[in-house]
N, C-alpha and C positions, 0 to 999 in steps of 0.2 A: 503492500499498500504506497503512494505517495503520503508523503506530509506534506505542511501548509508553506514550511520553509522551501520547496522548493519551487513555487511561484516567487521567490526573489527578480529574477530577472523577466518577471511577464509584465508585459503592458495589458490593464485590462480596463475592456471597455462597458461601460455603464449606461444604458437608455432609458429613459423615462422623463414625461413630459411635465413631472412637477418636481420640479428645484428644490424644494428646501424636503421631498422624501428623498433625491436622487444624493444631495448631500448631506443628507443624516447617513444614508447608505454607505458612502464613502468613507465618511468618518468613521462607523461600525468596520469597512476593511482596514483601512487606515491600521487600527488598534488590533486585526487581527492577524495581518501577513505581516512579511519580513519589513523593512526599511527601504528595500527596494523596486517595491511594487510602484508601479503607478498606474491612477487610477482619471480615466478621463469620462467627462459625464457631457452627456447628449441630449438634449430634449424633444429628437424628432429623430426619424429613421432616415431623411434623406441627408442629415448633416454626418450620423452616423455610416451613412454610407460612402458620403465623401471621404472624410477620415480615412476609412478601411482602404483605399485607394493609394493614398499617400501615406501611411501608416500600419507598420508591420504590428496584433494584437495577435493576445493569448488564450484568452479570455475575454468572452461577452456576455453580459448580463444585462436582459432586458424583461420591461416589459411587456406583458401580452396586448393590454388594451387601453390604445391611446385613441385620441379622437381624430377622425384623417389620416392615422398612421394604419399600414397595411403592412401588421406586425409578422403576423406568418409568410410570407412574401417576401418579408424581408430573411425571415431565418432560411426559408428556403437558397435565395440567394447567398447567401453567404454559406450554407452549407455545401453548398455546389461550386462556392468560388475560393472557398479557405478551405480544405480538409483537415488541417490542424488544430482547426479552432473549435474550442472548445463553448459551445454555449448553454446556457443556462436561462428560463424561463423563471422570472420572480412573478407571481401574478398573485392577483388576490382573490379572480375565475379558478371555480373549481368544477367545472363542468367536465365530467368525462372523457367527453368530446372531445372540448377543447384541446385535453391534455392528449389525448390520442393524438390530435391534429398535430402538436408541437414537435414532437416524438416521430411521426411519420415524415415532417419538413426537414428533419434533422436536429432537434433537439440533445444535448446528452440528459441532461435532467429539469426537473420542472418541480419546482416551489414554491411554498403558499406566503403570502405576507405577514403570515402568523406564526411563523416558524422563528427560532431559538438561533443566535449566535454559534453554539455546537454544531448545529443544521446544518448552518450556510459551511463550515467550514468541514463539514462532512460531508457536503455535496460535491467541495474543489475537490478534496480528496481522493473521492470516486471517481467522478470526471475525468481526473486528471491519470487516474489510471485505466481509462478504456472502461470503464463500466456506465451504465445509467443510474441515473437516481433518480427518485423520485420521494418529498416530504412527508414524513411521519404520521403529519396528520391527515392524510389523506386514505389512509389505512381505514378509518371507521364507516367512512363512507363508500368506498370501496368493497365493505367484507362480503357483503348479500349475495353480491356480483361473484362474488371468488366461489363461496360456498354452493350459487346453484349451477354452476360449470360442470358439466357431462366427465370431463377427462379427471379432477381431480382424486389424489388416490387414496385422499382421506375415507373414515370411515364419516358415520354420521354426526358420532356421538366427536370425534375431533373434530368435526368441521363446525358446530356447535363451540364446542370449548374455543376453538380459535376466530371464533366470531366474537365471542366475550373478549378475548382477547383485547381482538381489533377495535374493540369498544373502551378498550381500556379497563378494563378490569382486573384487580391483584389477582391473583390464586386463591386468598379463602373466600373473596367475594364471588368467586367463581361457583367456587364447591358449595359456600352456603344457595347459590341459585342454582344449581344441578343439585342438590339435594345427597352431596357425595363429600370424600375426605381430602384435604387437600393434599396428602400423597397422590390418590389416585389424579387428581388435575396436575401435578408435578408430572405423573407417568407420563399423562396427553400429552404434553407441554412436548417431552422430550419425543416422543413417538413423532409429534408434529413438525418439529425441528428437524427429526432424523431422516423422513418420508419426503420432504423440500427441500432438505438442503439449507435450510434456514437458520437464522443466527439471533433476527431483529427485527421489530415492524417494520423498520425502513425497507429491509432485503424480501421482506412476504410482501409488501408492494413492488415491488420490483419484480416480484415472479409475476406479479398479475399482470404488467406490463407485458413481460416477455414473452407468458404464455397466452396473451388475446383473452382476458378471462372477464371483461367486462367490456 
């Protein structure tokens, strides 16, 4: 896994039409990233597109919904022209079809604007390592769709436990809900992680995207 220190020489493009939001995000990134990282802010797709033609960027972080801006086309064009560019979408939109469209267009990661700084850091590390990333707060929204999929390898009880995990329930709470012991729930958890080869809620969400389960 790459670490955040590997971004030291990267130039980051931040695209958001809300200047104050963008400035706040830049300050957050500055505290998180090594001193060598450069973060440039652009308030429109047009200015960002022009900058990409004259400057080399390693990471693009963009909002999805900006009035008068076709961000999806921008993502598609960036992926076609800049193979190595890491593209992260950070948006308040939680629409599953829109999220799928972003990945189809070439995005490497999708985060909601409600995520914590630690998850932004994790997103950068995952995408730098060539992996897809979706913020964990999408898990609850997508859980029902995961468990209705025909190709799941989980038993009905495991799907039920996983749904409660996705909803943010702790082991004791799940045990009380299902009228079983916490030890039983822990066993189900181990089986779920083993069968899906997953180790966190974030990995669960990525499993959903990779297997088209929603």
